[in-house]
N, C-alpha and C positions, 0 to 999 in steps of 0.2 A: 726297387726291382727285387728285395729279397722276398721272403714267404709274407704272405699278408699279414699273418699274424703271429703272435708268440706260440709254437708248437712245443709244448710238454708232453706231449700225449705217449702213454705207454702203449705196449700192442693190446689191441682189444681182446677179448675172450673171443669173437669171432671175426677171423680177419682171413681173407683169401690168401693162400700161398703164393708169394711172388717168386717167379723164374728169372732168369738174366740171360741174355743172348747179345749176339751182334748180327748185322745184314752189312755187306758190302756194297759199297756207292765209290763213286769216282774218286772221292778224296782220300779213301781208305775204307773203314768200318765205322757204322753207328751203333752204339750201345743203347739195348732197351731192357726195360722191365715188363714182365707180362703176366696178369694173372686171371683167374676166371675163365668161362667160355661162353661162346655164344648160345642162347637158349630160344625157345619159340618165342617165350614173351620178352625177352632182349635181343633180338636178333643181329643188332647193330653193335659192332665195337665200338669203344670207346678210346679215342686216342688222347694223352694227356701231355702238354708241353709244360715244362718247369719254367720258374722264375730264375733270375740270373742273381747270383752266380751260382755254384754249386751245380746240382744235376737232377735226375730224376729220383734220386734216393729221397730228396727232400718232399716228395709226393708221396711216400709208401704210405703214411697213415690212410691218404684218401684212397691210394691205390687199393688197399686191403679192404677198406669199407665198400667200396662201389663195385669191386670184383666180385663180390657175393652174389651178384645177380647178371652180370654181365662179362664178356671179354674186355679186358684194359689193357692196353699197350702205352707205356711210356717211353719215350725216347730222350737220350742226352744231345742236347743240341749241339751240331758240329763245334768245337773249340770248347765243350764243357765236358765234365765229368770223364767219361771213359772212351768217348767218341773222338774220332781223329779231327785235326785241325782243319778248319775252313780255306779254301783257296782265296789267294788275293790278301791284300793289305788292309782293304777296307769294304769287306763284304758289306751288303745292306740287308734290310728285312726281307725283300724279295727273294734273296738269294736264299736266306736260311728255310723260308716257306717252301720253295723248291726241293732242298735239301731233304727236310721232312718228307715232302709227297715221294721223293724217290725212296726212302726208307720204306714207306707203305707200299710202294709197289713190289720193294725186294720182300716184303712179308706177305705179297698178295692180297691184300687189304684195298678194296677198291673205294667202297661207300663207309663211312663212319661219322658218328658224334665226334666232336672236338673240344677238349677243354684246355684253356690256356691261363697260366698265371703270369702277371707281369710281364718280362720280356716274352713269355710263352704266348700270352694274350697279343701282343703284337704281332708276332708270327701267325697266330690263328687266324687274325682279322685278315692278313694277307691271302691266308690259304682260304678262306671262305669267300673273299672277294674274287680272286683269280681262278678257282676251281668248285664254284657253287654244286655243281653235280655230285662231288664228291664228298662235301660235308653236309651232312644230315640236320645236325642240331648243334649248336654252339653256345658253350658256356666261357663268359669271359669273366676271370676272377682277379680283379684289381686292375685297373687301367688307368694310367697317367694322362695327362693333357697339359703339356708343359709350355709356358709363354715362351717368346723367343729368347727373353733373356734368362730364363731358367734353363732352357735348353742349351744355351751357350755357355754358362757358367758351368753346367754338368758335363759336357762336352771336355771341357778344359780341365776338370779337376775329379771327377767321379771314378774314372776307370783308367789311369796313365799306366803305361806297360810297366811292370815290375821288372826292377834290375835284379838278376840272380849273380850274386856274387860269392866269394870264399868265405864272407863273415857270416853268412846267411842269413842278411837283413831281408831275404825275402819272406822268410818263415814270421818274423816280427809284423811285416808290413801286412802280410795276410791275415795274420791272428787278429790285429787291430781293425784292419778293413772290415772282416768278417762280425766280428764283436760290436763294432761301433755303430753299424747297421741299426741293431737293436736299441741303441741308446740315443743316437740322433739324427735328424733327417734334414738334409743329406749327411751322411756319414763324417764327412770333412769339416762340417762347420758345428765344432765341439762347444759352442755356446749356450747358456740356459735358454735361450729362446729358441733354440733348435731341439730342445730336449723332448724325446719321446716319453711317453709314460708307460712303456711296454714291458721293461725289464728285460734281463737276461733270460735264456731260455737253460734248459738244463745243460750241465756239464758234457753229458754224452751228446747232444744233439750239436751244441758248437763244436765239439771235437769232430764230428761226423762232417759237418757242413765245411771247417776248415781243411780238411783233408781232400774233400771234393772240388774245392777250389784249387788246393795246391797241385792237384792232379793237371791243371789246365793253367798253370802260372803264365805261360807264354802266350796264351790264346784268348782266355776269357774276356780281355779287354775289347777284344774286337766285337764281340757279341753284345756287350755292354754298349759300346759306341754305336753300333747297328741300331739297338734299342732306343737308347737316347734321342738319335738323330731322326728317328722316324715321326712325321709329323702326320699324327691320326686324324686331325680335325677335318681334312678333306676327304679321307678314306672311310671314316666310319659310318657316315651316310649311305655308303656304297654297298655294305655288309645286307645281303638281302636272304640270308637262312634264319630260319627261326632262332633268337638270341636269348640267353639268360645274363643279364649283364648284373654280376655279383660283386661284393667286396665286403671283406670282413670289417667289424665297428674299429679294431684296432689297426686297421691298414693305413698305411701314411697317404694312400692314394683314395682315401674315403675324401679328401678336400676335393678332388676333382668327379666324385660320383655323379653329382646332379648335372653337371655340364655334359660329361660324356653320355649321360641318357638322353639329355636333349639333343644331341646329334644321332641318337638312335629310338625315334619315337615309337618304333614298333616292338622294341625289345621289352621282355619282362625283367623288372629290377627287385633285386633281393639282397638287403643287407643281412649278412650272416653273423654268428658269433666265430668264426674262425674254427680252428681245430685244436686248440690250446688244451682242452681235456677231453677224455673219452666222450662225455655228455656233448661237449660242444662239436666234437668229430661226427658222432652219431646223426646230431640234428642237421648240420650242415651237408652231410652224404645223402640224408634223407630229402632236403630240399633240392639238391642236384638230381637225385633220383625220379623226383615227382616231375621236374622239367624234361628230363630225357623220356620217361614213359609216357609223356603226354602226347607224344607226336607219333603215329606209326612212321616207319622209314618211306620216305617221299621218292616218287620216281620221277628223275631228272631228266629231261630231254637232253 
């Protein structure tokens, strides 16, 4: 549920300027990033949902690239980044989907294209199923499909509550947690058999991601547990909006790509190169743009 690929991209020569803001919801406020504007050629705004942990800051390279042609809005999920904490001790994916829709209401966005990565993809699936009138086209970038055994193991070990103490152990825990996702999958199985070939991102990127997770030390495990506990197998066939099922080659979720695709026979499948370099970012953004531009906004009843 980290970013699909090693992202060491620098700011591209042409990147839309990203602004930040807040909208009020029952829980407090939802923080968002916004760039670009709607045009005659691209009248449908694109809403982007980030992976866990972190925030929409991790999506900034894609936001900047995609917003050159359209309006892009990327929210921090409740309990992540600069957004307020979710209600309840065990909110589920449906709750987070409704929260994002309430944020869109506050932004006066009715219909939109929708992108979700990892945890964001889970939330996007529910938004598309429960509110198909509002979701025009859907991009799912990295989707897991855990077995019952995998799910049980990860619920127990992947995102325990973080203890905050006077020794500062929370800083070490989150540093190693964020770093080790790049080195092992799952991050807590640090044996050679679970080693990833990805390598670490730049020091700046790792620092930024750690800071975003530290902001939500008390709440980010709730979002993770909702995502891990979400059983997608019976839900994926219910997605009825045009869908691009994407996954970066270096994504740990490539292992599930074909099985997820089999549950969505109508989806377009696209293996991407991720966003690790400016060239890879440009190619991936173009692939996403081609899918988004392929359909005119649909009039839902």
